[in-house]
N, CA, C and O atoms as a MOPAC input file, in Angstrom:
PM7 MOZYME 1SCF
protein

 N   -114.51200 1    60.80300 1    29.33800 1
 C   -114.36400 1    60.89200 1    30.99400 1
 C   -112.99700 1    60.84700 1    31.84300 1
 O   -112.37200 1    61.57400 1    32.61500 1
 N   -112.86400 1    59.21200 1    31.08500 1
 C   -111.90600 1    58.70100 1    31.72600 1
 C   -110.30500 1    59.02100 1    31.39000 1
 O   -109.40100 1    59.00200 1    32.22500 1
 N   -110.15700 1    59.34300 1    29.85400 1
 C   -109.22400 1    59.95800 1    29.63100 1
 C   -108.45500 1    61.55300 1    29.91400 1
 O   -107.29700 1    61.95100 1    30.03200 1
 N   -109.86300 1    62.18700 1    29.94200 1
 C   -109.83900 1    63.38300 1    30.34700 1
 C   -109.24400 1    63.60400 1    31.73700 1
 O   -108.31600 1    64.40500 1    31.85000 1
 N   -109.80500 1    62.82100 1    33.01000 1
 C   -109.00200 1    62.47200 1    34.60200 1
 C   -107.87900 1    61.92800 1    34.27900 1
 O   -106.98800 1    62.61500 1    34.77900 1
 N   -107.31100 1    60.77500 1    33.52300 1
 C   -106.14000 1    60.62200 1    33.63900 1
 C   -104.55800 1    61.67700 1    32.59900 1
 O   -103.33700 1    61.63400 1    32.74800 1
 N   -105.37200 1    62.40700 1    31.72400 1
 C   -104.64900 1    63.44000 1    31.37800 1
 C   -104.21500 1    64.36700 1    32.47700 1
 O   -103.01900 1    64.62900 1    32.60400 1
 N   -105.15000 1    64.89300 1    33.30300 1
 C   -105.18000 1    65.24400 1    34.39500 1
 C   -104.13500 1    64.89700 1    35.44100 1
 O   -103.26500 1    65.60300 1    35.94900 1
 N   -104.41000 1    63.78200 1    35.60300 1
 C   -103.33200 1    62.94200 1    36.72100 1
 C   -102.12200 1    62.58000 1    36.38700 1
 O   -101.15900 1    62.56700 1    37.15300 1
 N   -102.12000 1    62.21700 1    35.03200 1
 C   -100.63900 1    61.67600 1    35.03900 1
 C   -100.32700 1    61.59300 1    33.28100 1
 O   -100.04200 1    60.56000 1    32.67400 1
 N   -100.49800 1    63.25900 1    32.55900 1
 C   -100.47300 1    63.34200 1    31.13900 1
 C    -99.32500 1    62.79900 1    30.47900 1
 O    -99.55300 1    62.60900 1    29.28500 1
 N    -98.25200 1    62.50600 1    30.81700 1
 C    -97.37700 1    61.78200 1    30.55100 1
 C    -97.85600 1    60.51600 1    29.98800 1
 O    -97.62800 1    60.22200 1    28.81400 1
 N    -98.49600 1    59.77600 1    30.76400 1
 C    -98.69700 1    58.30500 1    30.46800 1
 C   -100.10800 1    58.29000 1    29.22100 1
 O   -100.56200 1    57.28900 1    28.66700 1
 N   -100.43100 1    59.32200 1    29.09400 1
 C   -101.69200 1    59.25600 1    27.95300 1
 C   -101.04000 1    59.66300 1    26.49000 1
 O   -100.55100 1    60.78400 1    26.35000 1
 N   -101.05000 1    58.91700 1    25.64300 1
 C   -100.50400 1    58.72700 1    24.11100 1
 C   -102.15900 1    59.13200 1    23.57400 1
 O   -103.07400 1    58.31100 1    23.52200 1
 N   -102.27300 1    60.64100 1    23.18900 1
 C   -103.45400 1    60.95000 1    22.51500 1
 C   -103.51300 1    60.57900 1    21.00500 1
 O   -104.57800 1    60.74100 1    20.40800 1
 N   -102.21100 1    59.99600 1    20.23400 1
 C   -102.22600 1    59.45900 1    19.25300 1
 C   -102.98600 1    58.16100 1    18.69800 1
 O   -103.25900 1    57.81200 1    17.55000 1
 N   -103.28600 1    57.42500 1    20.28500 1
 C   -103.96900 1    56.06800 1    20.06600 1
 C   -105.41900 1    56.49900 1    20.38200 1
 O   -106.26100 1    55.60200 1    20.40100 1
 N   -105.84200 1    57.88100 1    20.65300 1
 C   -107.02500 1    58.13800 1    20.67200 1
 C   -108.18200 1    57.88500 1    19.99100 1
 O   -108.20000 1    58.75500 1    19.12000 1
 N   -109.26500 1    57.13300 1    19.85800 1
 C   -110.07100 1    56.73900 1    18.70500 1
 C   -111.43700 1    56.49000 1    18.89900 1
 O   -111.85500 1    55.64900 1    19.69400 1
 N   -112.15200 1    57.21100 1    18.18300 1
 C   -113.42300 1    57.19800 1    18.83500 1
 C   -114.17800 1    55.50800 1    18.46500 1
 O   -113.85500 1    54.76800 1    17.53600 1
 N   -114.97200 1    55.31900 1    19.25800 1
 C   -115.75700 1    54.36100 1    19.32300 1
 C   -116.88900 1    54.66600 1    19.89300 1
 O   -116.84500 1    54.96400 1    21.08600 1
 N   -118.00900 1    54.67000 1    19.28700 1
 C   -119.41100 1    54.61400 1    19.72500 1
 C   -120.27800 1    53.82700 1    18.95300 1
 O   -121.05500 1    54.34000 1    18.14800 1
 N   -120.18300 1    52.31400 1    19.18700 1
 C   -120.61500 1    51.41200 1    18.51600 1
 C   -122.15400 1    50.41600 1    19.40900 1
 O   -122.82800 1    49.55800 1    18.83900 1
 N   -122.31600 1    50.81700 1    20.65200 1
 C   -123.39900 1    50.88900 1    21.56400 1
 C   -124.55800 1    50.33600 1    20.66800 1
 O   -125.20300 1    51.13200 1    19.98600 1
 N   -124.85200 1    48.95700 1    20.64700 1
 C   -126.59200 1    49.05200 1    19.93600 1
 C   -127.56200 1    49.96800 1    20.68100 1
 O   -127.71000 1    50.21300 1    21.87800 1
 N   -128.27400 1    50.46400 1    19.38900 1
 C   -129.55500 1    51.19900 1    19.94600 1
 C   -130.74500 1    50.35600 1    20.19700 1
 O   -131.12000 1    49.44300 1    19.46200 1
 N   -131.53500 1    50.89700 1    21.74300 1
 C   -132.12500 1    50.28100 1    22.39400 1
 C   -132.87100 1    51.26400 1    23.07100 1
 O   -132.30700 1    52.19100 1    23.65200 1
 N   -134.40000 1    51.10300 1    23.03900 1
 C   -134.91000 1    52.34300 1    24.06500 1
 C   -135.10700 1    51.61000 1    25.28700 1
 O   -136.15400 1    51.82100 1    25.89800 1
 N   -134.35900 1    50.86300 1    25.70400 1
 C   -134.36600 1    50.42100 1    27.44700 1
 C   -133.13600 1    50.49700 1    27.76100 1
 O   -132.92100 1    50.93500 1    28.89100 1
 N   -132.03400 1    50.14700 1    26.98500 1
 C   -130.78600 1    50.28800 1    27.48600 1
 C   -130.06700 1    51.02000 1    27.28400 1
 O   -130.71500 1    51.18500 1    26.25100 1
 N   -128.86100 1    52.09400 1    27.17200 1
 C   -128.31000 1    52.53000 1    26.93000 1
 C   -127.19600 1    53.21400 1    27.87800 1
 O   -127.49200 1    53.09300 1    29.06700 1
 N   -126.16500 1    53.80000 1    27.67800 1
 C   -124.78500 1    54.51000 1    28.59500 1
 C   -124.94100 1    55.50700 1    28.70600 1
 O   -124.80400 1    56.09000 1    27.63000 1
 N   -125.26400 1    56.33700 1    29.76400 1
 C   -125.38200 1    57.75800 1    30.22800 1
 C   -124.56800 1    57.76400 1    31.39100 1
 O   -124.62400 1    56.90400 1    32.27000 1
 N   -123.62300 1    58.99200 1    31.38100 1
 C   -123.62200 1    59.41600 1    32.97300 1
 C   -124.44500 1    59.93500 1    33.66400 1
 O   -124.56100 1    59.53900 1    34.82400 1
 N   -125.19000 1    60.88100 1    33.21800 1
 C   -125.86200 1    61.57500 1    33.39900 1
 C   -127.58100 1    61.14600 1    33.79200 1
 O   -128.29800 1    61.68900 1    34.63200 1
 N   -127.92600 1    59.97600 1    32.85700 1
 C   -129.36800 1    59.49200 1    33.27000 1
 C   -129.02800 1    58.02300 1    32.89200 1
 O   -128.46300 1    57.71800 1    31.84200 1
 N   -129.51200 1    56.95400 1    34.05200 1
 C   -129.49200 1    55.61400 1    33.58900 1
 C   -130.71900 1    55.18100 1    33.04600 1
 O   -131.86400 1    55.61500 1    33.17600 1
 N   -130.22000 1    54.18100 1    32.37200 1
 C   -130.94000 1    53.69200 1    31.36300 1
 C   -131.78100 1    52.99600 1    32.49700 1
 O   -131.34900 1    52.90700 1    33.64600 1
 N   -133.33500 1    52.37500 1    32.00500 1
 C   -134.24900 1    51.51800 1    32.52400 1
 C   -133.76600 1    50.17500 1    32.69300 1
 O   -134.15900 1    49.62400 1    33.72100 1
 N   -133.30500 1    49.76900 1    32.23100 1
 C   -132.25000 1    48.20600 1    31.99000 1
 C   -131.03800 1    48.42300 1    31.64600 1
 O   -130.74700 1    48.88500 1    30.54200 1
 N   -129.83300 1    47.99300 1    32.90800 1
 C   -128.70800 1    47.74200 1    32.77300 1
 C   -128.52400 1    46.62300 1    32.67200 1
 O   -128.76600 1    45.87900 1    33.62300 1
 N   -128.12200 1    46.22800 1    31.69000 1
 C   -127.58700 1    45.18900 1    30.50900 1
 C   -125.77900 1    44.99400 1    29.77800 1
 O   -125.31400 1    45.38100 1    28.70600 1
 N   -125.10700 1    44.17600 1    31.01200 1
 C   -123.45200 1    44.56700 1    30.37600 1
 C   -123.51900 1    42.86600 1    29.78100 1
 O   -123.74600 1    41.78500 1    30.32300 1
 N   -123.13100 1    43.38600 1    28.13300 1
 C   -122.79300 1    42.55100 1    27.22100 1
 C   -120.99200 1    42.25500 1    27.47300 1
 O   -120.19100 1    42.85800 1    28.18700 1
 N   -120.79700 1    40.98100 1    26.47900 1
 C   -119.22400 1    41.51200 1    26.49600 1
 C   -118.75700 1    42.56000 1    25.50600 1
 O   -119.39100 1    42.80000 1    24.47800 1
 N   -117.65500 1    43.16700 1    25.83200 1
 C   -117.22000 1    44.67800 1    25.07100 1
 C   -117.06000 1    44.29000 1    23.83600 1
 O   -117.21000 1    45.10000 1    22.92100 1
 N   -116.81000 1    43.31300 1    23.66100 1
 C   -116.26100 1    42.64800 1    22.39600 1
 C   -116.85500 1    42.47100 1    21.51600 1
 O   -116.28800 1    42.11300 1    20.48300 1
 N   -118.22500 1    42.64400 1    21.55500 1
 C   -119.48400 1    42.33200 1    20.93300 1
 C   -119.63100 1    43.45700 1    20.15700 1
 O   -120.03100 1    43.36600 1    18.99600 1
 N   -119.23300 1    44.94900 1    20.88300 1
 C   -119.68400 1    45.95400 1    20.54300 1
 C   -118.76800 1    47.09500 1    20.30900 1
 O   -119.17700 1    48.17800 1    19.89300 1
 N   -117.50200 1    46.84100 1    20.58500 1
 C   -116.04300 1    47.88000 1    20.77700 1
 C   -115.24000 1    47.00500 1    19.89200 1
 O   -115.22000 1    45.77500 1    19.85500 1
 N   -114.40800 1    48.09200 1    19.00200 1
 C   -113.57500 1    47.30200 1    18.08700 1
 C   -112.14500 1    48.08200 1    19.06800 1
 O   -110.99100 1    47.67300 1    18.94300 1
 N   -112.41200 1    48.86300 1    19.70500 1
 C   -110.60700 1    49.24500 1    20.38500 1
 C   -110.50500 1    49.23500 1    21.64900 1
 O   -109.47800 1    49.67600 1    22.16500 1
 N   -112.17100 1    48.42600 1    22.88800 1
 C   -111.82200 1    48.39800 1    23.59800 1
 C   -112.54100 1    49.23100 1    24.88300 1
 O   -112.76300 1    48.83900 1    26.02900 1
 N   -112.86800 1    50.77600 1    24.12000 1
 C   -113.51600 1    51.49700 1    25.05400 1
 C   -114.99200 1    51.74400 1    24.43100 1
 O   -115.39700 1    51.14600 1    23.43500 1
 N   -115.77000 1    52.74400 1    25.18100 1
 C   -116.99900 1    53.18500 1    24.23900 1
 C   -116.78300 1    54.76100 1    24.23600 1
 O   -116.23300 1    55.24000 1    25.22700 1
 N   -117.10400 1    55.46100 1    23.38000 1
 C   -116.63700 1    57.06700 1    23.73200 1
 C   -116.18000 1    57.51800 1    22.79200 1
 O   -116.17600 1    56.96700 1    21.69100 1
 N   -115.67300 1    58.68800 1    23.07300 1
 C   -114.61000 1    59.42600 1    22.37300 1
 C   -113.55800 1    60.31600 1    23.11700 1
 O   -113.77300 1    61.44800 1    23.55000 1
 N   -112.29200 1    59.56000 1    23.19900 1
 C   -111.60100 1    59.84900 1    24.04400 1
 C   -110.86300 1    61.22500 1    23.20300 1
 O   -110.16700 1    61.96600 1    23.89600 1
 N   -111.01400 1    61.52600 1    21.81900 1
 C   -110.44200 1    62.53000 1    21.00100 1
 C   -110.93400 1    64.27000 1    21.36900 1
 O   -110.53200 1    65.34800 1    20.93200 1
 N   -112.13200 1    63.83300 1    22.52200 1
 C   -112.21500 1    65.29800 1    23.14400 1
 C   -111.76600 1    65.66100 1    24.48100 1
 O   -111.95000 1    66.62000 1    25.23000 1
 N   -111.12700 1    64.59200 1    24.52600 1
 C   -110.38600 1    64.66700 1    26.07100 1
 C   -109.48900 1    65.94800 1    26.42000 1
 O   -108.70100 1    66.51600 1    25.66400 1
 N   -109.75900 1    66.22600 1    27.58400 1
 C   -108.95400 1    67.75400 1    28.13000 1
 C   -108.19400 1    67.92800 1    29.54500 1
 O   -108.92200 1    67.93000 1    30.53700 1
 N   -107.02800 1    68.05100 1    29.70500 1
 C   -106.60700 1    68.43200 1    31.08400 1
 C   -107.58700 1    69.01000 1    31.41200 1
 O   -108.17100 1    68.41000 1    32.31400 1
 N   -108.29000 1    70.34600 1    30.95700 1
 C   -109.12300 1    70.99400 1    32.03900 1
 C   -110.33500 1    70.26100 1    32.36700 1
 O   -110.93700 1    70.50400 1    33.41300 1
 N   -110.76900 1    69.29000 1    31.45800 1
 C   -112.33500 1    68.59100 1    32.02700 1
 C   -111.78200 1    67.29600 1    32.77700 1
 O   -112.50100 1    66.84000 1    33.66600 1
 N   -110.72100 1    66.73800 1    32.53800 1
 C   -110.10000 1    66.01700 1    33.97900 1
 C   -109.99000 1    66.56600 1    35.27700 1
 O   -110.29900 1    65.91000 1    36.27200 1
 N   -109.42500 1    68.12600 1    35.35000 1
 C   -109.77300 1    68.66200 1    36.31300 1
 C   -110.93500 1    68.64900 1    37.04500 1
 O   -111.08700 1    68.27800 1    38.20800 1
 N   -111.78800 1    69.11000 1    36.22700 1
 C   -113.13700 1    69.21600 1    36.66900 1
 C   -114.02500 1    68.14900 1    37.07400 1
 O   -115.19200 1    68.34900 1    37.41200 1
 N   -113.36000 1    66.79300 1    37.03100 1
 C   -114.05300 1    65.61000 1    36.98100 1
 C   -113.52100 1    65.30500 1    38.35300 1
 O   -114.19900 1    65.00100 1    39.33400 1
 N   -112.26400 1    65.42400 1    38.29200 1
 C   -111.38900 1    65.25000 1    39.73300 1
 C   -111.94300 1    66.43200 1    40.65200 1
 O   -112.28500 1    66.11100 1    41.79000 1
 N   -112.01900 1    67.25800 1    40.41400 1
 C   -112.64100 1    68.23000 1    41.72800 1
 C   -113.77200 1    68.02800 1    41.95400 1
 O   -114.01100 1    68.42500 1    43.09500 1
 N   -114.88200 1    67.49500 1    41.34900 1
 C   -116.10200 1    66.92100 1    41.47700 1
 C   -116.33200 1    65.84300 1    42.43600 1
 O   -117.15400 1    65.77700 1    43.35000 1
 N   -115.37900 1    64.95100 1    42.02000 1
 C   -115.48100 1    63.49600 1    42.59500 1
 C   -114.68100 1    63.71100 1    44.16400 1
 O   -114.96200 1    63.04500 1    45.16000 1
 N   -113.96200 1    64.45800 1    44.12600 1
 C   -113.27300 1    64.71800 1    45.57300 1
 C   -114.40500 1    65.73700 1    46.35000 1
 O   -114.41500 1    65.71300 1    47.58000 1
 N   -115.15300 1    66.43900 1    45.78500 1
 C   -116.28600 1    67.21600 1    46.56800 1
 C   -117.09800 1    66.22600 1    47.17900 1
 O   -117.23700 1    66.08600 1    48.39500 1
 N   -117.59300 1    65.59000 1    46.34900 1
 C   -118.53500 1    64.47800 1    46.61900 1
 C   -118.06800 1    63.45000 1    47.38300 1
 O   -118.94700 1    62.83300 1    47.98500 1
 N   -116.57300 1    62.96100 1    47.58900 1
 C   -116.05200 1    61.89500 1    48.26000 1
 C   -115.68500 1    62.55600 1    49.67100 1
 O   -115.59200 1    61.88000 1    50.69600 1
 N   -115.47400 1    64.01700 1    49.62500 1
 C   -115.67100 1    64.90700 1    51.28400 1
 C   -116.97400 1    64.93500 1    51.83400 1
 O   -117.13300 1    64.66700 1    53.02500 1
 N   -118.04300 1    65.26800 1    51.00900 1
 C   -118.92800 1    65.18200 1    51.13000 1
 C   -119.72900 1    63.80200 1    51.99500 1
 O   -120.35900 1    63.79600 1    53.05200 1
 N   -119.43700 1    62.86100 1    51.17900 1
 C   -119.68600 1    61.44900 1    51.68100 1
 C   -119.21100 1    60.80800 1    53.06200 1
 O   -119.55000 1    59.80400 1    53.68900 1
 N   -118.31700 1    61.78200 1    53.25400 1
 C   -117.09800 1    61.16300 1    54.48200 1
 C   -117.77100 1    61.95600 1    55.66200 1
 O   -118.15000 1    61.55800 1    56.76300 1
 N   -117.79800 1    63.14400 1    55.11200 1
 C   -118.66100 1    64.13500 1    56.42000 1
 C   -119.80500 1    63.77200 1    56.81700 1
 O   -120.12000 1    63.92800 1    57.99700 1
 N   -120.76900 1    63.14100 1    55.78600 1
 C   -121.93700 1    62.81200 1    55.93200 1
 C   -121.96100 1    61.44900 1    56.94600 1
 O   -122.29400 1    61.36100 1    58.12800 1
 N   -121.53300 1    60.55400 1    56.11500 1
 C   -121.24100 1    59.46800 1    57.42700 1
 C   -121.21500 1    59.76900 1    58.65200 1
 O   -122.09400 1    59.66900 1    59.50800 1
 N   -119.84100 1    60.26100 1    58.72400 1
 C   -119.65100 1    60.64500 1    60.12200 1
 C   -120.26600 1    61.21900 1    61.28800 1
 O   -119.95600 1    61.03800 1    62.46600 1
 N   -121.33400 1    62.05900 1    60.72100 1
 C   -122.35900 1    62.64200 1    61.68900 1
 C   -123.46500 1    61.41200 1    61.82100 1
 O   -123.93100 1    61.40800 1    62.96100 1
 N   -123.96100 1    60.47500 1    61.06600 1
 C   -124.42100 1    59.13100 1    61.29700 1
 C   -124.74600 1    58.68200 1    62.84700 1
 O   -123.80100 1    58.59200 1    63.63100 1
 N   -125.78800 1    58.46300 1    63.18600 1
 C   -126.25000 1    58.37000 1    64.40500 1
 C   -125.74600 1    56.72800 1    64.95100 1
 O   -126.28700 1    55.86900 1    64.25500 1
 N   -124.96600 1    56.23300 1    65.88100 1
 C   -125.00700 1    54.73900 1    65.49500 1
 C   -125.70800 1    53.96300 1    66.78200 1
 O   -125.09100 1    53.78400 1    67.83200 1
 N   -126.52500 1    53.70100 1    66.65600 1
 C   -126.94100 1    53.19900 1    67.79000 1
 C   -126.46100 1    51.20200 1    68.15100 1
 O   -126.23500 1    50.38100 1    67.26200 1
 N   -126.43700 1    50.96400 1    69.43200 1
 C   -125.83400 1    50.09600 1    69.83400 1
 C   -126.54000 1    48.81800 1    69.37600 1
 O   -127.74200 1    48.58800 1    69.24000 1
 N   -125.09600 1    47.78700 1    69.11000 1
 C   -125.77000 1    47.03200 1    68.89400 1
 C   -126.46000 1    46.05000 1    69.73000 1
 O   -126.11600 1    45.96300 1    70.90900 1
 N   -127.62200 1    45.11300 1    69.16000 1
 C   -128.23500 1    44.07000 1    69.96500 1
 C   -127.90200 1    43.01400 1    69.41500 1
 O   -127.76200 1    42.98700 1    68.19300 1
 N   -127.68100 1    41.80100 1    70.26200 1
 C   -127.58800 1    40.21200 1    69.62800 1
 C   -128.78800 1    39.72000 1    69.81700 1
 O   -129.36900 1    39.69000 1    70.90200 1
 N   -129.28300 1    39.24400 1    68.58400 1
 C   -130.73600 1    38.78300 1    67.90800 1
 C   -130.56300 1    37.18200 1    67.80700 1
 O   -131.40500 1    36.57100 1    67.15000 1
 N   -129.59200 1    36.52700 1    68.37900 1
 C   -129.21900 1    34.70600 1    68.55100 1
 C   -130.32100 1    34.22700 1    69.75600 1
 O   -130.37400 1    34.72200 1    70.88100 1
 N   -130.91800 1    33.47500 1    69.39400 1
 C   -131.26500 1    32.53900 1    70.17300 1
 C   -130.37800 1    32.04300 1    71.02000 1
 O   -129.23500 1    31.67100 1    70.75800 1
 N   -131.02500 1    32.04400 1    72.23200 1
 C   -130.27800 1    31.20800 1    73.13500 1
 C   -129.97100 1    29.50100 1    72.74400 1
 O   -130.74100 1    29.00100 1    71.92400 1
 N   -129.34200 1    29.00300 1    73.07400 1
 C   -128.89100 1    27.09700 1    72.93500 1
 C   -130.26100 1    26.67600 1    73.43500 1
 O   -130.67100 1    27.25100 1    74.44300 1
 N   -130.90200 1    25.89900 1    72.95900 1
 C   -131.73200 1    24.89600 1    73.30800 1
 C   -131.58600 1    24.10200 1    74.46300 1
 O   -130.81100 1    23.14600 1    74.44200 1
 N   -132.17100 1    24.35400 1    75.36700 1
 C   -132.10300 1    23.47900 1    76.71800 1
 C   -132.35400 1    22.21700 1    76.43100 1
 O   -133.06600 1    21.74500 1    75.54400 1
 N   -131.42700 1    21.46800 1    77.61900 1
 C   -132.02900 1    19.77800 1    76.97900 1
 C   -133.06100 1    19.37100 1    78.14000 1
 O   -133.05200 1    19.91000 1    79.24700 1
 N   -133.94500 1    18.36300 1    77.76100 1
 C   -134.95200 1    17.88700 1    78.29300 1
 C   -134.31800 1    16.93200 1    79.44300 1
 O   -135.05700 1    16.28500 1    80.18500 1

């Protein structure tokens, strides 16, 4: 996904000759990496333990078209988030601090 996005945004900076498949994440029924479905357990190990290249995935299938679709989808969600945030009703603040103790 990231390679496609970068191809769309700055194709001249991407050297696809260096793109290598690196899918060496350990298999587990409780943790995995998937953009569509989160695993029940989120475990972040040091990448060097499972990646020979510093990436995980298959950048060889990246394309400008995919990058444009990812970019457009992200922008739609960001605009939607901003519009939703603007409609939130904000109540006035209340100071819940206690008064200073009175001297005896």
